[in-house]
C-alpha positions in Angstrom: 120.3 67.1 101.1 116.7 66.5 100.1 116.1 66.6 96.4 112.9 66.4 94.4 112.9 64.3 91.4 110.4 64.9 88.6 108.0 62.0 87.9 107.5 63.1 84.3 109.9 62.2 81.6 111.6 65.4 80.2 112.3 63.9 76.8 115.4 64.5 74.6 113.9 67.5 72.8 111.5 70.3 73.7 108.9 68.7 71.3 109.1 65.5 73.4 108.9 67.6 76.6 105.8 69.5 75.5 104.1 66.3 74.2 104.7 64.6 77.6 103.4 67.5 79.6 100.3 67.7 77.4 99.6 64.0 77.9 100.0 64.3 81.7 98.2 67.7 82.3 95.9 67.8 79.2 92.9 69.7 80.7 94.7 71.9 83.2 95.3 75.5 82.6 98.8 76.3 81.2 98.7 79.9 80.1 96.4 82.8 81.1 96.1 86.5 80.3 93.4 89.1 81.0 93.4 91.5 78.0 90.1 93.3 78.9 87.7 92.0 81.5 88.2 88.2 81.8 91.0 85.7 81.7 91.7 83.9 78.4 93.1 80.4 79.0 95.1 77.9 77.1 95.1 74.4 78.6 98.0 72.1 78.0 96.0 70.5 75.2 95.2 73.8 73.5 98.9 74.9 73.9 99.9 71.7 72.0 97.1 72.2 69.4 97.7 75.9 68.8 101.5 75.6 68.7 101.0 72.9 66.1 98.9 75.4 64.1 101.7 78.0 64.3 104.1 75.3 63.0 101.7 74.6 60.2 101.5 78.4 59.4 105.3 78.5 59.2 105.4 75.5 56.9 102.7 77.1 54.7 104.9 80.2 54.5 107.7 78.1 53.1 109.9 77.9 56.3 111.8 74.7 56.8 114.0 73.2 59.4 116.9 75.5 60.3 115.3 78.7 59.0 115.3 81.6 61.5 112.5 83.7 62.9 112.7 86.9 65.0 110.4 86.9 68.0 110.0 90.5 69.2 107.0 91.1 71.5 105.8 91.2 75.0 105.3 88.3 77.4 102.0 86.7 76.5 100.5 83.3 75.6 101.0 84.3 72.0 104.7 84.5 72.6 104.7 81.0 74.0 102.6 79.6 71.1 104.9 81.2 68.6 108.0 79.8 70.4 106.7 76.3 70.6 105.3 76.5 67.1 108.8 77.3 65.8 110.3 74.5 67.9 107.9 72.0 66.4 108.6 73.2 62.9 112.4 73.1 63.5 112.6 76.8 63.0 115.3 78.6 65.0 114.0 81.4 67.3 115.8 84.7 67.7 114.1 86.3 70.8 114.5 90.1 71.2 113.8 92.1 74.3 110.9 94.4 73.8 113.0 97.4 74.9 115.9 96.7 72.5 117.3 99.8 70.9 116.9 100.2 67.1 120.6 99.9 66.4 120.9 96.8 68.6 118.0 95.2 66.7 119.6 96.1 63.3 122.9 94.6 64.4 121.3 91.4 65.5 119.3 91.0 62.2 122.5 91.8 60.2 124.3 88.9 61.9 121.5 86.4 61.3 119.3 85.3 58.4 115.7 85.6 59.6 112.9 85.0 57.1 110.0 86.2 59.2 109.4 88.4 62.3 106.7 88.1 64.9 105.9 91.5 66.3 103.2 93.2 68.4 101.5 96.6 68.5 103.8 97.2 71.5 107.0 96.5 69.6 108.9 99.8 69.2 109.8 99.1 65.5 109.2 102.6 64.1 112.9 103.3 63.7 113.9 99.8 62.6 113.9 98.5 59.0 113.2 94.8 59.5 113.0 94.2 55.8 111.4 90.8 56.3 107.7 89.8 56.4 105.9 90.2 59.7 103.0 88.6 61.5 101.6 90.4 64.5 100.6 88.8 67.8 97.2 90.4 67.4 96.6 88.7 64.1 97.9 85.3 65.2 94.7 83.7 66.4 92.9 84.6 63.2 95.8 83.4 61.0 95.9 79.9 62.6 92.2 79.3 63.2 91.8 77.0 60.3 95.3 75.6 60.1 95.7 71.8 59.9 98.1 69.8 62.0 101.7 70.4 61.1 103.9 68.0 59.1 106.2 66.1 61.5 109.8 67.3 61.5 112.7 65.1 62.5 114.1 67.0 65.5 117.3 65.8 67.2 118.8 66.8 70.6 121.6 68.7 69.0 119.4 70.8 66.7 119.3 74.5 67.5 116.2 75.9 69.3 117.2 79.5 69.6 120.0 82.1 69.3 119.9 84.2 72.4 121.7 87.4 71.8 123.3 89.0 74.8 125.1 92.3 74.8 126.5 92.1 78.4 127.9 95.4 79.4 129.8 96.2 76.2 126.8 96.6 73.9 128.3 94.2 71.3 125.7 91.5 70.8 126.9 87.8 70.8 124.5 85.1 69.8 124.4 82.2 72.2 123.3 79.1 70.5 121.1 76.8 72.6 120.1 73.3 71.5 117.3 71.0 72.6 119.9 69.0 74.6 121.0 72.2 76.4 117.4 73.2 77.4 116.1 69.8 78.4 119.2 69.1 80.5 118.6 72.3 82.4 114.9 71.6 83.0 115.9 68.2 84.3 118.6 69.6 86.6 116.4 72.4 88.1 113.5 70.1 88.7 115.6 68.0 91.1 116.0 71.1 93.3 112.9 73.1 92.8 109.5 71.7 91.9 106.1 73.1 92.1 102.9 71.2 91.5 99.8 71.5 89.3 98.1 73.8 91.8 101.0 76.3 91.6 100.3 79.6 89.9 103.2 81.7 88.6 103.1 85.3 87.5 105.5 86.0 84.5 107.1 89.4 85.0 110.6 89.3 83.6 111.1 89.1 79.8 110.7 85.7 78.1 113.4 87.0 75.8 115.9 86.3 78.6 116.8 82.7 79.7 116.1 83.3 83.4 112.4 83.9 82.8 112.2 81.5 79.9 113.6 78.6 81.8 112.2 79.3 85.3 109.0 81.1 84.4 108.0 78.8 81.5 109.8 75.5 81.1 110.1 74.6 84.8 106.5 75.7 85.4 105.2 73.6 82.5 107.2 70.6 83.7 105.2 70.6 87.0 101.8 71.2 85.4 101.5 74.6 86.9 99.8 77.6 85.3 101.6 80.8 84.1 99.7 84.1 84.1 100.9 87.0 81.9 99.9 90.5 83.2 98.9 93.0 80.5 101.3 95.5 82.1 104.2 95.6 84.5 102.8 98.6 86.2 102.6 98.0 90.0 98.9 98.5 90.2 98.2 95.9 87.5 100.7 93.4 89.0 99.2 93.7 92.5 95.7 93.2 91.2 96.7 90.3 89.0 98.4 88.6 92.0 95.2 89.1 94.1 92.9 87.8 91.4 95.0 84.7 90.5 96.3 84.1 94.1 99.8 83.8 92.7 102.1 81.3 94.5 105.4 81.9 92.7 107.4 84.9 91.4 110.7 85.1 89.6 112.4 88.5 90.2 115.8 90.2 90.1 117.0 91.5 93.4 116.1 95.1 92.4 112.5 93.9 92.0 112.5 92.4 95.5 113.9 95.6 96.9 111.3 97.8 95.2 108.5 95.5 96.3 109.7 95.8 99.9 110.2 99.5 99.6 106.6 99.8 98.4 105.3 97.8 101.4 107.3 99.9 103.9 106.4 103.2 102.2 102.7 102.3 102.7 103.3 101.2 106.3 105.0 104.5 107.0 102.2 106.4 105.3 99.7 104.7 107.7 101.8 105.6 110.7 102.5 102.0 111.6 106.3 101.9 111.3 106.8 101.1 115.0 104.4 98.2 114.8 106.1 96.9 111.6 109.5 96.9 113.3 108.1 95.2 116.3 106.5 92.4 114.2 109.8 91.9 112.4 111.5 91.3 115.8 108.8 88.9 116.9 109.1 87.1 113.5 112.7 86.2 114.3 111.5 84.0 117.1 108.4 82.7 115.3 108.0 79.4 113.4 108.0 80.1 109.6 104.4 79.2 109.0 103.1 81.5 111.7 105.0 84.5 110.2 102.3 84.6 107.5 99.7 85.1 110.3 101.7 88.0 111.7 101.9 89.7 108.3 98.5 88.5 107.0 97.5 92.0 105.8 100.7 92.3 103.7 100.1 88.9 102.2 96.5 89.8 101.4 97.7 92.6 99.1 99.5 89.9 97.1 96.6 87.5 97.0 97.4 85.6 100.3 99.1 82.6 98.6 102.6 83.8 97.7 104.8 80.8 98.7 108.3 81.5 97.3 110.2 84.0 95.2 113.2 82.9 93.1 115.9 85.6 93.0 118.5 85.6 90.2 120.3 87.8 87.7 122.4 89.6 90.3 123.6 89.4 93.9 120.9 89.6 96.6 121.5 91.7 99.6 121.3 89.1 102.5 119.4 91.6 104.7 116.8 92.0 102.1 116.4 88.3 101.7 116.1 87.8 105.4 113.4 90.4 105.7 111.3 88.6 103.1 111.8 85.4 105.0 110.6 87.1 108.2 107.4 87.9 106.3 106.9 84.2 105.7 107.9 84.2 102.0 110.6 81.8 101.0 113.5 83.3 99.0 115.3 80.8 96.7 118.5 82.0 95.1 120.2 80.7 92.0 123.1 81.5 89.7 123.5 81.1 86.0 124.5 82.4 82.6 122.8 82.5 79.3 125.5 80.2 78.0 124.4 77.6 80.6 120.7 77.6 79.6 121.0 79.4 82.2 121.0 77.8 85.6 124.3 76.6 87.1 123.5 76.4 90.8 120.4 76.7 92.9 119.1 76.0 96.4 116.7 73.3 97.1 113.7 74.9 98.9 114.3 72.8 102.0 117.9 73.9 102.5 117.7 77.5 101.1 120.3 80.0 102.3 120.5 83.7 101.8 124.3 84.0 101.8 125.1 81.8 98.7 123.7 80.8 95.3 123.2 77.2 96.2 124.8 74.0 95.0 125.6 73.1 91.4 122.7 71.3 89.7 123.1 67.5 89.8 123.9 67.3 86.1 126.2 70.3 86.0 129.9 70.3 86.9 131.5 73.4 88.4 135.1 74.0 89.3 137.1 77.1 90.3 140.2 77.9 88.3 143.5 79.0 89.8 142.5 82.6 89.1 139.3 82.1 91.0 137.1 82.0 88.0 134.0 79.8 87.9 134.2 77.1 85.2 131.2 75.1 84.1 130.5 72.1 81.9 127.5 69.8 81.2 124.8 69.1 78.7 123.3 72.5 79.5 126.3 74.5 78.2 126.1 76.1 74.8 128.1 74.7 71.8 129.2 78.3 71.2 128.3 81.7 69.7 126.6 82.1 66.3 129.1 82.6 63.6 131.8 83.8 66.1 134.5 81.1 66.3 137.0 83.4 68.0 134.6 84.5 70.7 133.7 80.8 71.2 137.3 79.7 71.6 138.0 82.6 74.1 134.9 81.5 76.2 136.1 77.9 76.7 139.1 76.3 78.4 139.0 72.9 76.9 135.4 71.8 77.4 134.9 74.1 80.4 132.9 77.2 79.9 134.5 80.3 81.4 131.8 82.3 83.1 133.9 85.4 83.8 132.6 85.3 87.4 134.7 84.9 90.5 133.6 82.6 93.2 134.4 79.9 95.7 132.8 76.9 97.4 132.3 76.8 101.2 132.9 73.6 103.3 129.3 72.5 102.7 129.6 72.7 98.9 127.6 75.9 98.4 128.8 78.3 95.7 129.5 81.9 96.5 129.9 84.6 93.9 132.4 87.4 94.4 131.8 89.4 91.3 132.9 89.7 87.7 136.5 88.9 86.9 136.6 92.0 84.6 135.2 94.2 87.3 137.7 93.1 90.0 140.0 95.9 91.0 143.7 94.9 91.2 145.6 97.4 93.3 149.3 98.2 92.7 150.0 96.2 95.8 148.6 93.1 94.1 145.6 93.0 96.4 142.2 92.2 94.8 139.2 94.3 95.6 135.7 93.2 94.8 133.3 96.1 94.0 130.3 94.1 95.1 131.6 94.0 98.7 131.9 97.8 98.8 128.6 98.4 97.1 126.8 96.2 99.6 128.0 98.5 102.4 127.5 101.8 100.6 123.8 101.0 99.8 123.1 100.5 103.4 123.7 104.2 104.1 120.2 105.8 104.4 121.1 108.6 101.9 122.4 106.3 99.2 119.9 105.2 96.6 122.3 103.2 94.6 126.0 102.9 94.0 128.5 101.5 91.4 132.1 101.0 92.4 134.8 100.9 89.7 138.5 101.0 89.4 139.9 104.2 87.8 143.4 104.0 86.3 145.4 107.1 87.3 148.9 106.8 85.9 150.5 103.7 87.4 148.0 103.5 90.2 144.4 102.3 90.4 141.8 104.2 92.5 138.7 102.6 94.1 136.1 105.0 92.9 132.3 105.2 93.8 129.6 106.6 91.6 126.7 107.6 93.9 123.0 108.2 93.4 121.9 110.2 96.4 118.7 111.7 97.9 120.8 114.8 98.7 124.2 115.3 96.8 125.6 117.2 99.8 125.6 114.0 101.8 128.1 112.3 99.4 131.2 112.8 101.6 129.4 111.6 104.8 128.2 108.5 103.0 131.7 107.7 101.8 133.3 108.3 105.2 130.6 106.2 106.9 131.3 103.4 104.5 135.1 103.5 104.8 134.9 103.1 108.5 133.4 99.6 107.9 135.9 98.5 105.2 139.3 97.1 105.2 142.2 99.4 104.3 142.6 98.2 100.7 138.8 98.4 100.1 138.3 102.0 101.1 136.9 104.5 98.6 139.5 107.0 97.5 137.3 109.1 95.2 133.7 109.5 94.4 131.3 111.0 91.8 127.7 112.0 92.3 125.9 110.5 89.4 123.8 113.1 87.6 120.9 110.9 86.5 118.1 109.0 88.3 119.7 105.6 87.5 122.8 104.1 86.0 122.9 102.8 82.4 121.9 99.2 82.6 121.7 96.1 80.4 118.3 94.5 79.8 118.9 92.3 82.8 119.5 95.4 85.0 123.2 95.0 85.4 125.1 98.3 85.5 127.1 99.1 82.4 130.3 99.9 84.2 132.3 100.7 81.1 129.9 103.6 80.4 130.1 104.6 84.1 133.9 104.8 83.9 133.9 106.7 80.6 131.3 109.2 82.0 133.4 109.8 85.1 136.5 110.4 83.0 134.5 112.8 80.8 134.8 110.7 77.6 131.1 110.7 77.1 128.1 112.7 78.4 125.6 110.9 80.6 122.3 110.1 78.9 118.9 110.2 80.6 118.1 106.8 81.8 114.6 105.7 82.4 113.6 105.0 86.0 113.3 101.2 86.3 110.3 99.7 88.0 110.1 96.5 89.9 109.4 94.7 86.6 112.4 96.3 84.9 110.4 98.4 82.5 110.4 102.2 82.1 108.2 103.9 84.6 106.4 105.8 82.0 104.3 104.1 79.3 106.1 102.8 76.3 103.9 105.1 74.2 102.4 108.5 74.8 98.8 109.2 75.5 98.0 110.4 71.9 99.2 107.0 70.6 97.0 105.2 73.1 94.0 107.3 72.1 94.7 106.8 68.4 94.8 103.1 68.8 91.6 102.8 70.8 89.7 105.2 68.5 91.2 103.7 65.3 92.5 107.0 64.1 95.9 108.3 63.0 97.8 109.9 65.8 97.9 113.2 63.9 94.1 113.4 64.4 94.4 113.4 68.2 94.4 117.1 68.7 94.1 118.8 72.2 90.6 120.1 71.3 89.3 116.8 70.0 86.4 115.4 72.0 86.1 111.7 72.9 82.5 111.5 71.7 81.8 113.7 68.7 85.3 113.8 67.3 86.7 110.4 68.2 83.4 108.4 68.3 84.1 106.8 71.7 80.9 105.7 73.5 80.8 104.6 77.1 82.4 101.2 76.3 85.0 102.9 74.1 85.9 105.1 77.0 86.2 102.1 79.3 88.6 100.5 76.8 90.6 103.7 76.7 90.9 104.0 80.5 91.9 100.4 80.7 94.7 101.0 78.2 95.8 104.1 80.1 95.9 102.2 83.3 97.8 99.3 81.7 100.4 101.4 80.0 100.7 104.4 82.2 99.8 103.0 85.6 97.1 105.7 86.2 93.6 104.7 87.3 90.7 107.0 86.6 87.0 106.4 87.1 84.9 106.5 84.0 82.6 109.0 85.7 85.4 111.5 85.2 84.9 111.3 81.4 82.0 111.9 79.1 81.5 112.4 75.4 82.5 116.1 75.7 85.8 115.4 77.4 88.6 116.8 75.3 92.1 115.2 74.8 93.6 118.2 76.7 91.3 117.6 79.6 92.0 113.9 79.6 95.8 114.7 79.6 95.3 116.8 82.7 93.3 114.0 84.3 96.1 111.6 83.6 98.6 113.9 85.2 96.4 114.1 88.3 95.2 110.5 88.2 95.3 108.2 91.1 97.8 105.3 91.2 95.5 103.2 93.4 92.2 102.1 91.8 89.3 102.0 94.3 88.2 98.6 95.6 84.6 97.7 94.8 82.6 94.8 96.0 79.8 92.9 94.3 77.4 90.3 95.8 79.0 86.9 95.3 76.9 84.8 97.7 74.5 83.9 94.9 77.1 81.5 93.5 77.9 79.7 96.7 76.9 76.0 97.0 74.2 76.5 99.5 72.5 79.3 97.5 72.7 77.2 94.3 70.8 74.3 96.0 68.3 76.7 97.6 67.8 78.6 94.3 67.2 75.3 92.4 64.5 74.3 94.9 62.8 77.7 94.8 62.8 77.8 91.0 61.2 74.4 90.7 58.8 74.7 93.7 57.8 78.3 93.5 59.0 80.4 90.6 58.1 78.1 87.7 54.6 77.3 89.0 54.0 81.0 89.5 55.2 82.0 86.1 53.0 79.4 84.5 49.9 81.2 85.8 50.1 84.3 83.6 51.8 82.6 80.6 51.7 79.5 78.5 55.3 78.8 77.3 56.5 77.1 74.2 60.3 76.3 73.8 61.8 75.9 70.4 65.4 75.0 69.5 66.4 73.4 72.8 68.2 70.7 70.9 70.7 73.3 69.7 72.1 73.3 73.2 72.9 69.6 73.2 76.6 69.2 73.9 77.0 72.8 75.0 78.8 72.8 78.3 79.4 76.5 79.0 80.2 79.1 79.9 78.3 80.8 77.1 76.7 84.2 76.6 73.0 84.1 76.2 71.7 87.3 74.4 67.9 87.9 74.3 65.5 90.7 73.5 63.8 92.3 76.6 60.1 92.4 76.0 58.4 91.2 79.2 58.6 92.0 82.8 58.8 88.3 83.6 61.2 87.3 80.9 63.9 86.3 83.4 62.0 83.4 84.9 60.6 82.4 81.5 64.1 82.2 80.0 65.5 80.4 83.1 62.8 77.8 82.7 63.6 77.4 79.0 67.3 76.8 79.5 68.3 73.1 80.1 69.1 72.4 83.8 72.7 71.5 82.9 73.3 75.2 81.9 70.6 76.8 84.1 72.2 75.8 87.4 75.4 77.7 86.5 73.8 80.8 84.8 74.0 84.4 86.0 71.8 87.2 84.9 73.0 90.7 84.2 70.7 93.4 85.6 70.7 97.2 85.5 73.0 98.4 88.3 70.5 100.9 89.7 68.2 98.1 90.7 70.7 97.0 93.4 70.1 100.2 95.3 66.8 98.6 96.4 67.5 96.2 99.3 64.7 93.9 98.1 66.3 93.5 94.7 69.7 93.1 96.4 68.3 90.1 98.1 66.0 88.6 95.6 68.1 88.9 92.4 71.0 86.8 93.5 68.7 84.4 95.4 66.2 83.6 92.7 68.2 84.1 89.5 71.8 84.7 90.5 71.5 88.2 89.2 74.5 90.6 89.3 74.7 94.4 88.6 76.0 95.6 85.2 76.4 99.3 84.9 75.9 101.1 81.6 77.4 104.4 82.8 79.6 105.3 85.8 81.2 102.2 87.3 81.3 100.3 84.0 84.8 98.9 84.4 84.3 97.3 87.8 81.0 95.8 86.5 82.8 94.3 83.5 85.6 93.0 85.8 83.0 91.4 88.1 81.3 89.8 85.1 84.6 88.5 83.9 85.2 86.9 87.3 81.8 85.2 87.1 82.6 83.8 83.6 86.1 82.8 84.7 84.4 80.8 87.5 82.5 78.8 84.9 79.2 80.6 84.9 77.2 81.4 81.7 75.7 84.9 81.5 72.4 86.2 80.3 72.3 89.7 78.9 69.7 92.0 77.4 71.7 94.0 74.8 68.8 96.5 74.2 69.6 97.9 77.6 66.0 98.6 78.5 62.7 96.9 78.9 60.1 97.4 76.1 56.8 95.5 77.0 55.6 93.8 73.9 58.5 95.0 71.7 59.6 95.9 69.1 63.3 95.0 69.4 65.4 98.1 69.9 69.0 98.5 68.6 71.5 96.5 70.6 74.2 98.4 72.5 77.8 97.9 71.5 78.7 96.5 74.8 77.3 93.2 73.7 79.9 92.9 71.0 82.7 93.8 73.5 81.6 91.1 75.9 81.3 88.5 73.2 84.6 89.2 71.5 86.8 89.9 74.5 85.0 87.2 76.5 85.8 84.6 73.8 82.4 83.1 74.5 79.9 81.3 72.2 76.9 83.5 71.9 73.5 81.7 72.1 70.8 84.0 70.6 67.4 83.8 72.3 64.2 85.5 71.1 61.1 85.8 73.2 58.1 85.9 70.8 54.9 87.2 72.3 52.0 85.5 70.5 49.5 87.0 72.9 50.4 89.7 75.5 47.5 89.2 77.9 46.2 91.6 80.4 47.5 93.3 82.5 50.8 93.3 80.6 53.0 92.9 83.7 51.2 89.8 85.0 48.4 88.8 82.7 45.6 86.7 84.1 42.5 87.5 82.0 43.4 86.5 79.4 46.7 84.6 79.9 49.6 85.5 77.7 51.1 83.1 75.2 54.8 83.3 74.6 57.5 81.3 72.8 61.2 81.3 73.5 63.3 80.3 70.4 66.9 79.2 70.9 69.3 79.8 68.1 72.6 78.1 67.0 75.6 79.2 69.1 77.4 82.0 67.3 81.2 82.0 67.3 82.9 85.4 66.7 86.5 85.8 65.6 88.8 87.5 68.2 89.6 90.3 65.8 85.9 91.1 65.1 85.1 94.8 65.5 82.8 95.3 68.5 80.1 97.1 66.5 80.2 94.3 63.8 79.9 91.7 66.6 76.9 93.6 68.1 75.3 93.7 64.7 75.9 90.0 64.2 74.3 89.2 67.6 71.3 91.5 66.9 70.7 89.9 63.5 70.9 86.4 65.0 68.3 87.3 67.6 66.0 89.0 65.1 66.2 86.0 62.7 64.7 83.6 65.2 
């Protein structure tokens, strides 16, 4: 077996681990998120620095080593900063799933002693009385901006890092205690089987409040110097776009996510009438070398960014046929097996010897044995010391120093571990024969009319019945599906009774496991079924966590009671064109509905918007923008043309004085240049005034309508690296394009007045300037073009020549929580003051 050993020391604690990764990958991107129009990035160095500021914040709040903090919010860089900040302060983290029910949260808090809670505007805390101080994710950056370095805390390997509460299928939360030793041991073990590299890009979809994502999607990624991108939503449209933009190479999913992704691919293929071609290509792929399979399915890969290398599947059993289909597409499927109590990974495949029919070999530093009853037992440094304040549950979970997983399994002749199901789910027939529900479910779900199935054992007197709960496209097909399944099963496995489940999905845990106790009680009539949300590929409800009125209220900064059906977006809610863009972005992120801003105006009512959302498209249109102006050959050509042609020509009508250029010393970009718009030739004058170090990577925003002229379409990118920026209509795509330009390291020049006024005066700046500065997290360099003598004619003065001065101001840094209008006012005042 080929193993990959990590060449970076893991360290004995997570503090040592993070410090080592920072020293090795200091300037590389670690965490990314795109909240509005561009990606915000934390390098490994800034992750270390900002997590230290969080630790300092905790210390200033009076928290000391061993104190507890609730972390209840969505996946984001802020979640990671808070987590590592707590780690460095010695504060124990209590992560909570964002979708946790109020009573569950209250039970967790009642069993612990948290002194502080980190929450988000997305945290559903309305019905929960936390009764402890809170800090929101949205306030975090402002709260830590001036924080000093933290006081060093003596952290040992056996200190607690977190208490991970797991309800399993019973709903009774148990707090799994995980130490530094547990987590670093698991990082080290996994890294000997799976290793990415600094060029790897992982998309974090599953909740960080669960150990599967926390270990594989954060710690293991950081251990390799990879970058982790956090989507702003788990809606399919947002995930697909993020994968394309970031060219994602790695995903962690549960099997249901893999299935839903594949269903989406095949649904689109069927819609296009290419099912026969799809089936033919799959047959060809069976005889095609792995690398060439990506060529066969290049159009599918393009939809995911074209770079997806492998997907890790865990959390539940993977259907081998589904795994093989992904492999035929040229995507490696790597399975693993674990438990929260094992930090969590117990076994995994090395990429070079991956198999679909097992969960891999035990990690090199994990011991696994099978008990006489067939139960998987585990021990190693990764195994929890026990449950928080639950000695009886801890004693019951161990057999000596072996942790009892509760799972049934066996090793094959090659040492690969196979999982047969949960010990408590195994059906023991009166004959003494054992029946594993997973085996029956695997056959049932292959029937074309069965959407999902859960097999349980129903006690009937002295007998036990193998019973199937079925979710079907057509309930009338239930008997046919059961008969078809029984023909393929052994006698003792055959289904003796069935129930058509009345809801769209089974009740599930946060890790998407079916709560079979509830299924059994429902079948027996002990409880009534509750409506269960339809689970998407990311494991989140298919509808937004909040309704449309709450989204509108947040964007418009009003109380939700003010969002009446007749309220207009303009006059009543004060949403200008950029405000409407922000609203539509929030709707797309939380509700998965894309609408073009041309569908809205200031007179659009909330009722009309509601109707548009119901009718909205799930697939945003693809728009293209000229990008050739940023290619290497164009940069060289543009530099030559500027020096040889443009600058000499612009010197004919104007004498130019440049003031304040020294204020740009040490500025590396990208920055946002903001200038008044007072001359027809201000573009070449400003370009000439900017130092070459910034000029050669500067792009200029121009009115979108100019690009309708083919001459402008050619000359703007060639001579000034111009790009279109719409004020109305396609504003969102324009902002997205500008965000990409900035993400690629280019500074941007904008004219916030929005229109040219020859000779002045300066007109009020549009609020979009504030949005770009705040959400772009860019230093703003104010520029002012002073016209000492306009000359004649005004467009290209010759007799007499014009006399102008460009004054460069100090870069302006705006706080991330600055109101857009206040930011615009600050930029306008900075320009006017020059």
